[in-house]
C-alpha positions, 0 to 999 in steps of 0.5 A, spaced: 136 615 478 132 610 480 132 603 475 127 597 475 130 591 478 126 584 477 126 584 485 121 591 484 116 587 480 111 583 484 110 576 481 104 575 477 100 571 482 102 577 487 099 582 482 094 579 480 091 580 488 091 588 487 090 589 480 084 592 481 086 597 486 093 598 482 089 600 476 085 604 479 091 608 482 094 608 475 088 611 472 088 617 478 095 618 477 095 618 469 090 624 469 095 629 471 099 626 466 095 625 459 094 631 455 089 632 450 092 636 443 085 636 439 081 630 438 085 626 435 092 626 439 093 625 446 100 624 450 101 620 456 108 622 459 112 617 462 115 615 469 118 610 473 111 609 476 108 609 469 113 603 466 113 599 471 104 599 471 106 596 464 111 592 466 107 589 471 101 589 466 105 586 460 108 580 465 100 579 466 098 578 460 104 574 457 104 570 463 112 572 465 114 568 471 122 567 469 127 572 471 130 572 463 124 574 461 122 580 466 128 583 464 128 583 456 121 586 457 125 591 462 130 593 457 125 594 452 121 599 457 126 603 460 128 606 454 122 610 454 124 613 462 126 620 461 133 621 462 136 628 466 133 635 464 127 631 460 120 629 460 118 623 456 112 621 453 107 616 449 104 620 443 098 617 440 095 619 434 087 616 435 083 614 430 076 611 432 074 609 424 078 603 422 076 604 415 079 610 415 085 609 419 090 609 413 087 616 410 087 620 417 093 617 419 096 620 412 094 627 414 100 626 419 106 625 415 111 631 416 109 632 423 116 628 426 121 631 422 120 639 424 119 642 429 111 641 429 110 640 437 113 644 442 112 645 449 112 653 450 114 656 456 114 664 457 118 665 451 122 659 450 120 652 446 122 646 448 121 642 442 119 634 442 125 629 439 121 624 436 124 616 436 126 615 429 124 609 424 116 611 426 114 614 420 117 615 412 116 619 407 109 616 405 106 612 411 106 614 419 106 610 425 100 612 430 104 611 436 110 615 438 116 616 443 117 622 444 122 627 449 123 634 450 130 636 452 131 642 457 136 647 458 137 650 465 134 656 463 128 653 460 127 648 467 128 654 471 121 658 467 117 651 467 118 650 475 115 658 475 109 657 476 107 665 474 109 663 467 105 660 462 106 653 459 103 650 454 103 644 449 102 646 441 102 643 434 102 646 429 103 642 423 100 644 416 093 639 418 093 639 424 094 645 430 091 646 436 093 648 443 093 645 450 095 650 456 098 646 462 094 645 468 097 646 475 096 639 478 099 636 471 105 642 471 106 639 478 106 632 476 111 633 470 116 639 475 117 633 480 120 628 473 124 634 471 127 635 477 128 627 479 
């Protein structure tokens, strides 16, 4: 699998020259990588391309020019990359009214503890594994890092476009389903088989 190296990134001066075009390309690219599970939850699937973009943006925002700083950033972000036979995503609980953040987040407590979120493909369910430490008994973060690890049979089914696939969330306070469109599925399959 390809890895991110300092040399594979643009320095902040060179990045600034191409940033507008690069950002637009990423916005277009992420259209087939963003899942909306109802009005309050979305997921963006990560891969080498999305992570490199996030690092470039962080280098720009933090004015990083030293290799050591950039390498530390790479180490942080590369944990979001999918490994073999998996998809990796950042899940957002989206609450727009600032006065309601705590109250609305509270309704999602327990979402990370069980099989609330799955990728359903045919008769199979690929259960989302949430990064530990982002929720507690009485509170939950609005951002989560999740992975969907596939068995060989689940990969065979997911890569067959004739077998329906969707993301489903079944939590006591929130239930939604998102049928995966063909272009998005193709994008996710390319990650899964990379």
